[in-house]
C-alpha positions, 0 to 999 in steps of 0.5 A: 085176732089175739095178737100180742097187743091184745093179750098184753092189754088183757093181762094188764087190766086192772082187775086180772084174774088168769082163770077168768081171762082164759074162760073169756079167750075160749069163749071168743074163740069158739065164737069165732070158729062157729061163725067162721070168722077167719074164713069171711072173704071180701067177695062173699060180702062185697054187695054188703059193703058198698052201701056205706052203712059201715066203714073206717075212717081215721083215728081218735086222739088216742090212736084207735082206728074208728068204725063208723056204723050208719044203720039209717042208710039201710033199706031193711026190706032189701037187706040179707040180715045173716050176710050184713052181719057178716060184712059187719064182722068182716069190717071189725077184722079189717080194723084190727089189721090196720091198728098200730102197734101198741093198740089193741081196741077200736072206737065205734061211732053209731050215726043215727040219723035216719033211723026210725022203727023201719030200722029195728029189727030184734033178730039183728040186734041179737046178733049185733050184741053177741058179735059185741059181747061175745065175739069182740069183747075187750076190743071196743074202747069207746061207742059214740051214739047220736047223729054225726052230721 
């Protein structure tokens, strides 16, 4: 996760402050340990990967890998929310491994087609926000939200 391209991108930020950057990295490292991110295996989350609700597809014009998230295809009554979030973490980690040299961020496309109130789960949203804000801060270049088709 803390590869050279990512660390260089942190240091080259416009308002870089070493102490703040170090604290952010420590917080992210603690989050990764707490959630056993490096221990998630494909076998553990395979039941949650085949639904097509989160997948990688191509690169944007700046060469960032593109992660598609389609919550509208999930049956919220039948999903294991913890396992679904772990599957999302697994997918994120896959994206970091496919980044070309010099690229340290991803593009996220959230396809809201088919979303209704049945897809709103505040606990799951809280976990997703924590994952994005603490676990993957400075790793998302852009998030596009809207119907993708």
